[in-house]
PDB file of N, CA, C and O in Angstrom:
ATOM      1  N   MET A   1     150.444 -54.831 -10.236  1.00  0.00           N
ATOM      2  CA  MET A   1     150.727 -54.399  -8.884  1.00  0.00           C
ATOM      3  C   MET A   1     152.196 -54.718  -8.560  1.00  0.00           C
ATOM      4  O   MET A   1     152.657 -55.837  -8.783  1.00  0.00           O
ATOM      5  N   ALA A   2     152.906 -53.747  -8.045  1.00  0.00           N
ATOM      6  CA  ALA A   2     154.319 -53.915  -7.702  1.00  0.00           C
ATOM      7  C   ALA A   2     154.459 -54.698  -6.399  1.00  0.00           C
ATOM      8  O   ALA A   2     153.619 -54.604  -5.504  1.00  0.00           O
ATOM      9  N   LYS A   3     155.534 -55.466  -6.318  1.00  0.00           N
ATOM     10  CA  LYS A   3     155.815 -56.225  -5.101  1.00  0.00           C
ATOM     11  C   LYS A   3     156.226 -55.260  -3.994  1.00  0.00           C
ATOM     12  O   LYS A   3     157.065 -54.383  -4.197  1.00  0.00           O
ATOM     13  N   ARG A   4     155.631 -55.431  -2.839  1.00  0.00           N
ATOM     14  CA  ARG A   4     155.926 -54.556  -1.706  1.00  0.00           C
ATOM     15  C   ARG A   4     157.280 -54.922  -1.105  1.00  0.00           C
ATOM     16  O   ARG A   4     157.580 -56.098  -0.903  1.00  0.00           O
ATOM     17  N   LYS A   5     158.088 -53.914  -0.823  1.00  0.00           N
ATOM     18  CA  LYS A   5     159.408 -54.130  -0.230  1.00  0.00           C
ATOM     19  C   LYS A   5     159.256 -54.236   1.284  1.00  0.00           C
ATOM     20  O   LYS A   5     158.712 -53.339   1.928  1.00  0.00           O
ATOM     21  N   THR A   6     159.743 -55.340   1.842  1.00  0.00           N
ATOM     22  CA  THR A   6     159.686 -55.551   3.287  1.00  0.00           C
ATOM     23  C   THR A   6     161.067 -55.938   3.795  1.00  0.00           C
ATOM     24  O   THR A   6     161.880 -56.491   3.055  1.00  0.00           O
ATOM     25  N   GLY A   7     161.322 -55.644   5.050  1.00  0.00           N
ATOM     26  CA  GLY A   7     162.619 -55.955   5.631  1.00  0.00           C
ATOM     27  C   GLY A   7     162.478 -56.535   7.026  1.00  0.00           C
ATOM     28  O   GLY A   7     161.494 -56.283   7.721  1.00  0.00           O
ATOM     29  N   TRP A   8     163.480 -57.318   7.431  1.00  0.00           N
ATOM     30  CA  TRP A   8     163.508 -57.946   8.744  1.00  0.00           C
ATOM     31  C   TRP A   8     164.852 -57.696   9.396  1.00  0.00           C
ATOM     32  O   TRP A   8     165.883 -57.782   8.730  1.00  0.00           O
ATOM     33  N   PRO A   9     164.865 -57.386  10.689  1.00  0.00           N
ATOM     34  CA  PRO A   9     166.150 -57.230  11.388  1.00  0.00           C
ATOM     35  C   PRO A   9     166.837 -58.582  11.497  1.00  0.00           C
ATOM     36  O   PRO A   9     166.191 -59.597  11.759  1.00  0.00           O
ATOM     37  N   PHE A  10     168.169 -58.592  11.290  1.00  0.00           N
ATOM     38  CA  PHE A  10     168.889 -59.857  11.432  1.00  0.00           C
ATOM     39  C   PHE A  10     170.067 -59.765  12.383  1.00  0.00           C
ATOM     40  O   PHE A  10     170.576 -60.794  12.827  1.00  0.00           O
ATOM     41  N   GLN A  11     170.517 -58.550  12.709  1.00  0.00           N
ATOM     42  CA  GLN A  11     171.551 -58.416  13.737  1.00  0.00           C
ATOM     43  C   GLN A  11     171.526 -57.013  14.309  1.00  0.00           C
ATOM     44  O   GLN A  11     171.107 -56.056  13.657  1.00  0.00           O
ATOM     45  N   GLU A  12     171.997 -56.915  15.571  1.00  0.00           N
ATOM     46  CA  GLU A  12     172.055 -55.636  16.268  1.00  0.00           C
ATOM     47  C   GLU A  12     173.428 -55.472  16.887  1.00  0.00           C
ATOM     48  O   GLU A  12     174.085 -56.453  17.232  1.00  0.00           O
ATOM     49  N   GLY A  13     173.858 -54.228  17.026  1.00  0.00           N
ATOM     50  CA  GLY A  13     175.142 -53.926  17.649  1.00  0.00           C
ATOM     51  C   GLY A  13     174.939 -53.180  18.952  1.00  0.00           C
ATOM     52  O   GLY A  13     174.130 -52.256  19.036  1.00  0.00           O
ATOM     53  N   PHE A  14     175.688 -53.594  19.972  1.00  0.00           N
ATOM     54  CA  PHE A  14     175.601 -52.987  21.293  1.00  0.00           C
ATOM     55  C   PHE A  14     176.999 -52.680  21.814  1.00  0.00           C
ATOM     56  O   PHE A  14     177.961 -53.371  21.478  1.00  0.00           O
ATOM     57  N   ILE A  15     177.105 -51.649  22.630  1.00  0.00           N
ATOM     58  CA  ILE A  15     178.329 -51.366  23.379  1.00  0.00           C
ATOM     59  C   ILE A  15     177.964 -51.475  24.852  1.00  0.00           C
ATOM     60  O   ILE A  15     177.004 -50.855  25.310  1.00  0.00           O
ATOM     61  N   ILE A  16     178.736 -52.266  25.591  1.00  0.00           N
ATOM     62  CA  ILE A  16     178.505 -52.431  27.021  1.00  0.00           C
ATOM     63  C   ILE A  16     179.601 -51.686  27.768  1.00  0.00           C
ATOM     64  O   ILE A  16     180.789 -51.967  27.605  1.00  0.00           O
ATOM     65  N   ASP A  17     179.177 -50.729  28.593  1.00  0.00           N
ATOM     66  CA  ASP A  17     180.097 -49.923  29.386  1.00  0.00           C
ATOM     67  C   ASP A  17     179.723 -50.103  30.851  1.00  0.00           C
ATOM     68  O   ASP A  17     178.845 -49.414  31.371  1.00  0.00           O
ATOM     69  N   GLY A  18     180.400 -51.035  31.503  1.00  0.00           N
ATOM     70  CA  GLY A  18     180.050 -51.337  32.896  1.00  0.00           C
ATOM     71  C   GLY A  18     178.709 -52.036  32.942  1.00  0.00           C
ATOM     72  O   GLY A  18     178.566 -53.147  32.429  1.00  0.00           O
ATOM     73  N   THR A  19     177.721 -51.394  33.554  1.00  0.00           N
ATOM     74  CA  THR A  19     176.378 -51.965  33.628  1.00  0.00           C
ATOM     75  C   THR A  19     175.433 -51.362  32.603  1.00  0.00           C
ATOM     76  O   THR A  19     174.271 -51.758  32.519  1.00  0.00           O
ATOM     77  N   GLN A  20     175.925 -50.402  31.819  1.00  0.00           N
ATOM     78  CA  GLN A  20     175.083 -49.742  30.826  1.00  0.00           C
ATOM     79  C   GLN A  20     175.298 -50.363  29.451  1.00  0.00           C
ATOM     80  O   GLN A  20     176.433 -50.562  29.019  1.00  0.00           O
ATOM     81  N   GLU A  21     174.202 -50.667  28.771  1.00  0.00           N
ATOM     82  CA  GLU A  21     174.245 -51.234  27.428  1.00  0.00           C
ATOM     83  C   GLU A  21     173.620 -50.224  26.468  1.00  0.00           C
ATOM     84  O   GLU A  21     172.498 -49.768  26.685  1.00  0.00           O
ATOM     85  N   THR A  22     174.350 -49.876  25.406  1.00  0.00           N
ATOM     86  CA  THR A  22     173.864 -48.910  24.430  1.00  0.00           C
ATOM     87  C   THR A  22     173.636 -49.610  23.094  1.00  0.00           C
ATOM     88  O   THR A  22     174.540 -50.240  22.545  1.00  0.00           O
ATOM     89  N   HIS A  23     172.413 -49.490  22.583  1.00  0.00           N
ATOM     90  CA  HIS A  23     172.060 -50.061  21.282  1.00  0.00           C
ATOM     91  C   HIS A  23     172.539 -49.074  20.212  1.00  0.00           C
ATOM     92  O   HIS A  23     172.004 -47.970  20.114  1.00  0.00           O
ATOM     93  N   VAL A  24     173.544 -49.457  19.405  1.00  0.00           N
ATOM     94  CA  VAL A  24     174.120 -48.512  18.451  1.00  0.00           C
ATOM     95  C   VAL A  24     173.593 -48.675  17.030  1.00  0.00           C
ATOM     96  O   VAL A  24     173.533 -47.695  16.288  1.00  0.00           O
ATOM     97  N   PHE A  25     173.206 -49.897  16.628  1.00  0.00           N
ATOM     98  CA  PHE A  25     172.640 -50.069  15.289  1.00  0.00           C
ATOM     99  C   PHE A  25     171.824 -51.352  15.193  1.00  0.00           C
ATOM    100  O   PHE A  25     171.951 -52.257  16.018  1.00  0.00           O
ATOM    101  N   THR A  26     170.976 -51.407  14.156  1.00  0.00           N
ATOM    102  CA  THR A  26     170.263 -52.624  13.761  1.00  0.00           C
ATOM    103  C   THR A  26     170.425 -52.771  12.255  1.00  0.00           C
ATOM    104  O   THR A  26     170.232 -51.811  11.509  1.00  0.00           O
ATOM    105  N   ASP A  27     170.782 -53.981  11.804  1.00  0.00           N
ATOM    106  CA  ASP A  27     170.892 -54.277  10.373  1.00  0.00           C
ATOM    107  C   ASP A  27     169.630 -54.995   9.920  1.00  0.00           C
ATOM    108  O   ASP A  27     169.142 -55.905  10.590  1.00  0.00           O
ATOM    109  N   TYR A  28     169.105 -54.570   8.765  1.00  0.00           N
ATOM    110  CA  TYR A  28     167.896 -55.153   8.190  1.00  0.00           C
ATOM    111  C   TYR A  28     168.209 -55.757   6.827  1.00  0.00           C
ATOM    112  O   TYR A  28     168.957 -55.180   6.038  1.00  0.00           O
ATOM    113  N   ARG A  29     167.633 -56.918   6.561  1.00  0.00           N
ATOM    114  CA  ARG A  29     167.733 -57.542   5.240  1.00  0.00           C
ATOM    115  C   ARG A  29     166.359 -57.416   4.580  1.00  0.00           C
ATOM    116  O   ARG A  29     165.341 -57.805   5.152  1.00  0.00           O
ATOM    117  N   TRP A  30     166.354 -56.857   3.350  1.00  0.00           N
ATOM    118  CA  TRP A  30     165.124 -56.632   2.609  1.00  0.00           C
ATOM    119  C   TRP A  30     164.864 -57.787   1.654  1.00  0.00           C
ATOM    120  O   TRP A  30     165.778 -58.525   1.286  1.00  0.00           O
ATOM    121  N   ASN A  31     163.593 -57.933   1.257  1.00  0.00           N
ATOM    122  CA  ASN A  31     163.222 -59.051   0.394  1.00  0.00           C
ATOM    123  C   ASN A  31     163.784 -58.918  -1.027  1.00  0.00           C
ATOM    124  O   ASN A  31     163.624 -59.836  -1.832  1.00  0.00           O
ATOM    125  N   ASP A  32     164.432 -57.807  -1.348  1.00  0.00           N
ATOM    126  CA  ASP A  32     165.113 -57.690  -2.643  1.00  0.00           C
ATOM    127  C   ASP A  32     166.604 -58.035  -2.519  1.00  0.00           C
ATOM    128  O   ASP A  32     167.353 -57.897  -3.486  1.00  0.00           O
ATOM    129  N   GLY A  33     167.038 -58.487  -1.324  1.00  0.00           N
ATOM    130  CA  GLY A  33     168.424 -58.889  -1.102  1.00  0.00           C
ATOM    131  C   GLY A  33     169.318 -57.797  -0.546  1.00  0.00           C
ATOM    132  O   GLY A  33     170.448 -58.083  -0.149  1.00  0.00           O
ATOM    133  N   SER A  34     168.855 -56.562  -0.504  1.00  0.00           N
ATOM    134  CA  SER A  34     169.688 -55.471   0.003  1.00  0.00           C
ATOM    135  C   SER A  34     169.709 -55.478   1.532  1.00  0.00           C
ATOM    136  O   SER A  34     168.821 -56.030   2.181  1.00  0.00           O
ATOM    137  N   VAL A  35     170.741 -54.854   2.084  1.00  0.00           N
ATOM    138  CA  VAL A  35     170.918 -54.746   3.533  1.00  0.00           C
ATOM    139  C   VAL A  35     171.116 -53.279   3.866  1.00  0.00           C
ATOM    140  O   VAL A  35     171.865 -52.577   3.187  1.00  0.00           O
ATOM    141  N   ILE A  36     170.445 -52.816   4.912  1.00  0.00           N
ATOM    142  CA  ILE A  36     170.665 -51.447   5.394  1.00  0.00           C
ATOM    143  C   ILE A  36     170.966 -51.494   6.885  1.00  0.00           C
ATOM    144  O   ILE A  36     170.603 -52.449   7.571  1.00  0.00           O
ATOM    145  N   ARG A  37     171.624 -50.469   7.374  1.00  0.00           N
ATOM    146  CA  ARG A  37     171.929 -50.345   8.796  1.00  0.00           C
ATOM    147  C   ARG A  37     171.250 -49.088   9.312  1.00  0.00           C
ATOM    148  O   ARG A  37     171.453 -47.999   8.776  1.00  0.00           O
ATOM    149  N   ARG A  38     170.447 -49.241  10.350  1.00  0.00           N
ATOM    150  CA  ARG A  38     169.833 -48.093  11.007  1.00  0.00           C
ATOM    151  C   ARG A  38     170.676 -47.754  12.219  1.00  0.00           C
ATOM    152  O   ARG A  38     170.753 -48.539  13.164  1.00  0.00           O
ATOM    153  N   GLN A  39     171.307 -46.597  12.199  1.00  0.00           N
ATOM    154  CA  GLN A  39     172.193 -46.135  13.278  1.00  0.00           C
ATOM    155  C   GLN A  39     171.373 -45.406  14.332  1.00  0.00           C
ATOM    156  O   GLN A  39     170.548 -44.554  14.005  1.00  0.00           O
ATOM    157  N   PHE A  40     171.598 -45.739  15.576  1.00  0.00           N
ATOM    158  CA  PHE A  40     170.966 -45.039  16.691  1.00  0.00           C
ATOM    159  C   PHE A  40     171.954 -44.112  17.400  1.00  0.00           C
ATOM    160  O   PHE A  40     171.560 -43.234  18.167  1.00  0.00           O
ATOM    161  N   VAL A  41     173.257 -44.325  17.127  1.00  0.00           N
ATOM    162  CA  VAL A  41     174.325 -43.507  17.691  1.00  0.00           C
ATOM    163  C   VAL A  41     175.216 -43.089  16.526  1.00  0.00           C
ATOM    164  O   VAL A  41     175.460 -43.879  15.614  1.00  0.00           O
ATOM    165  N   ASP A  42     175.699 -41.856  16.555  1.00  0.00           N
ATOM    166  CA  ASP A  42     176.590 -41.356  15.504  1.00  0.00           C
ATOM    167  C   ASP A  42     177.777 -42.302  15.349  1.00  0.00           C
ATOM    168  O   ASP A  42     178.512 -42.517  16.313  1.00  0.00           O
ATOM    169  N   PRO A  43     177.987 -42.880  14.149  1.00  0.00           N
ATOM    170  CA  PRO A  43     179.074 -43.851  13.965  1.00  0.00           C
ATOM    171  C   PRO A  43     180.469 -43.271  14.182  1.00  0.00           C
ATOM    172  O   PRO A  43     181.420 -44.027  14.380  1.00  0.00           O
ATOM    173  N   ASN A  44     180.610 -41.959  14.150  1.00  0.00           N
ATOM    174  CA  ASN A  44     181.910 -41.327  14.397  1.00  0.00           C
ATOM    175  C   ASN A  44     182.171 -41.101  15.887  1.00  0.00           C
ATOM    176  O   ASN A  44     183.248 -40.642  16.267  1.00  0.00           O
ATOM    177  N   SER A  45     181.184 -41.424  16.732  1.00  0.00           N
ATOM    178  CA  SER A  45     181.326 -41.128  18.165  1.00  0.00           C
ATOM    179  C   SER A  45     181.728 -42.344  18.993  1.00  0.00           C
ATOM    180  O   SER A  45     181.871 -42.224  20.210  1.00  0.00           O
ATOM    181  N   TYR A  46     181.917 -43.525  18.370  1.00  0.00           N
ATOM    182  CA  TYR A  46     182.303 -44.708  19.137  1.00  0.00           C
ATOM    183  C   TYR A  46     183.326 -45.528  18.360  1.00  0.00           C
ATOM    184  O   TYR A  46     183.468 -45.387  17.146  1.00  0.00           O
ATOM    185  N   ASP A  47     184.026 -46.379  19.082  1.00  0.00           N
ATOM    186  CA  ASP A  47     185.038 -47.267  18.493  1.00  0.00           C
ATOM    187  C   ASP A  47     184.340 -48.556  18.055  1.00  0.00           C
ATOM    188  O   ASP A  47     183.795 -49.277  18.892  1.00  0.00           O
ATOM    189  N   ILE A  48     184.350 -48.849  16.767  1.00  0.00           N
ATOM    190  CA  ILE A  48     183.651 -50.014  16.212  1.00  0.00           C
ATOM    191  C   ILE A  48     184.160 -51.324  16.818  1.00  0.00           C
ATOM    192  O   ILE A  48     183.425 -52.312  16.847  1.00  0.00           O
ATOM    193  N   THR A  49     185.404 -51.346  17.300  1.00  0.00           N
ATOM    194  CA  THR A  49     185.944 -52.580  17.885  1.00  0.00           C
ATOM    195  C   THR A  49     185.299 -52.912  19.233  1.00  0.00           C
ATOM    196  O   THR A  49     185.447 -54.030  19.727  1.00  0.00           O
ATOM    197  N   LEU A  50     184.586 -51.956  19.834  1.00  0.00           N
ATOM    198  CA  LEU A  50     183.909 -52.187  21.110  1.00  0.00           C
ATOM    199  C   LEU A  50     182.496 -52.736  20.940  1.00  0.00           C
ATOM    200  O   LEU A  50     181.852 -53.109  21.921  1.00  0.00           O
ATOM    201  N   VAL A  51     182.009 -52.788  19.697  1.00  0.00           N
ATOM    202  CA  VAL A  51     180.634 -53.213  19.434  1.00  0.00           C
ATOM    203  C   VAL A  51     180.514 -54.732  19.519  1.00  0.00           C
ATOM    204  O   VAL A  51     181.325 -55.465  18.953  1.00  0.00           O
ATOM    205  N   ILE A  52     179.494 -55.186  20.230  1.00  0.00           N
ATOM    206  CA  ILE A  52     179.145 -56.600  20.301  1.00  0.00           C
ATOM    207  C   ILE A  52     177.947 -56.798  19.385  1.00  0.00           C
ATOM    208  O   ILE A  52     176.907 -56.168  19.572  1.00  0.00           O
ATOM    209  N   VAL A  53     178.093 -57.675  18.389  1.00  0.00           N
ATOM    210  CA  VAL A  53     177.022 -57.931  17.428  1.00  0.00           C
ATOM    211  C   VAL A  53     176.269 -59.178  17.854  1.00  0.00           C
ATOM    212  O   VAL A  53     176.860 -60.222  18.129  1.00  0.00           O
ATOM    213  N   ARG A  54     174.939 -59.044  17.903  1.00  0.00           N
ATOM    214  CA  ARG A  54     174.076 -60.166  18.300  1.00  0.00           C
ATOM    215  C   ARG A  54     173.078 -60.448  17.174  1.00  0.00           C
ATOM    216  O   ARG A  54     172.538 -59.517  16.577  1.00  0.00           O
ATOM    217  N   PRO A  55     172.833 -61.724  16.884  1.00  0.00           N
ATOM    218  CA  PRO A  55     171.800 -62.046  15.899  1.00  0.00           C
ATOM    219  C   PRO A  55     170.414 -61.740  16.469  1.00  0.00           C
ATOM    220  O   PRO A  55     170.204 -61.787  17.681  1.00  0.00           O
ATOM    221  N   VAL A  56     169.485 -61.430  15.586  1.00  0.00           N
ATOM    222  CA  VAL A  56     168.106 -61.163  15.979  1.00  0.00           C
ATOM    223  C   VAL A  56     167.264 -62.377  15.612  1.00  0.00           C
ATOM    224  O   VAL A  56     167.358 -62.901  14.502  1.00  0.00           O
ATOM    225  N   SER A  57     166.448 -62.811  16.551  1.00  0.00           N
ATOM    226  CA  SER A  57     165.500 -63.888  16.299  1.00  0.00           C
ATOM    227  C   SER A  57     164.095 -63.323  16.479  1.00  0.00           C
ATOM    228  O   SER A  57     163.799 -62.700  17.499  1.00  0.00           O
ATOM    229  N   LEU A  58     163.238 -63.539  15.496  1.00  0.00           N
ATOM    230  CA  LEU A  58     161.881 -63.019  15.587  1.00  0.00           C
ATOM    231  C   LEU A  58     160.924 -64.005  16.246  1.00  0.00           C
ATOM    232  O   LEU A  58     159.729 -63.729  16.355  1.00  0.00           O
ATOM    233  N   THR A  59     161.435 -65.147  16.684  1.00  0.00           N
ATOM    234  CA  THR A  59     160.612 -66.113  17.403  1.00  0.00           C
ATOM    235  C   THR A  59     161.141 -66.243  18.833  1.00  0.00           C
ATOM    236  O   THR A  59     162.340 -66.119  19.079  1.00  0.00           O
ATOM    237  N   LEU A  60     160.238 -66.491  19.755  1.00  0.00           N
ATOM    238  CA  LEU A  60     160.645 -66.664  21.150  1.00  0.00           C
ATOM    239  C   LEU A  60     161.239 -68.048  21.340  1.00  0.00           C
ATOM    240  O   LEU A  60     160.683 -69.025  20.838  1.00  0.00           O
ATOM    241  N   PRO A  61     162.355 -68.159  22.054  1.00  0.00           N
ATOM    242  CA  PRO A  61     162.935 -69.477  22.282  1.00  0.00           C
ATOM    243  C   PRO A  61     161.999 -70.348  23.108  1.00  0.00           C
ATOM    244  O   PRO A  61     161.489 -69.913  24.141  1.00  0.00           O
ATOM    245  N   GLY A  62     161.774 -71.568  22.658  1.00  0.00           N
ATOM    246  CA  GLY A  62     160.945 -72.511  23.393  1.00  0.00           C
ATOM    247  C   GLY A  62     159.453 -72.228  23.321  1.00  0.00           C
ATOM    248  O   GLY A  62     158.667 -72.870  24.018  1.00  0.00           O
ATOM    249  N   SER A  63     159.051 -71.265  22.478  1.00  0.00           N
ATOM    250  CA  SER A  63     157.622 -70.942  22.412  1.00  0.00           C
ATOM    251  C   SER A  63     156.918 -71.931  21.481  1.00  0.00           C
ATOM    252  O   SER A  63     157.500 -72.447  20.526  1.00  0.00           O
ATOM    253  N   GLU A  64     155.661 -72.171  21.791  1.00  0.00           N
ATOM    254  CA  GLU A  64     154.852 -73.047  20.962  1.00  0.00           C
ATOM    255  C   GLU A  64     153.748 -72.229  20.321  1.00  0.00           C
ATOM    256  O   GLU A  64     153.278 -71.248  20.898  1.00  0.00           O
ATOM    257  N   ASP A  65     153.334 -72.631  19.128  1.00  0.00           N
ATOM    258  CA  ASP A  65     152.216 -71.960  18.477  1.00  0.00           C
ATOM    259  C   ASP A  65     150.953 -72.213  19.289  1.00  0.00           C
ATOM    260  O   ASP A  65     150.733 -73.316  19.790  1.00  0.00           O
ATOM    261  N   GLN A  66     150.134 -71.188  19.411  1.00  0.00           N
ATOM    262  CA  GLN A  66     148.916 -71.358  20.196  1.00  0.00           C
ATOM    263  C   GLN A  66     147.718 -71.433  19.291  1.00  0.00           C
ATOM    264  O   GLN A  66     146.592 -71.576  19.767  1.00  0.00           O
TER     265      GLN A  66
END
């Protein structure tokens, strides 16, 4: 049986224009070590220097196991 390939988001990119926030991409790290970027906005339509990159956490801050 082949090992199933799984991935987890580890960072996201946003552009903030006034009060509007646009999610432009999410980066995923796969269990084989590769990284892919899922684009939600055409990369040729925005200035990459305006992107704010935030880490992704899959656990809630301060949450306890129930």
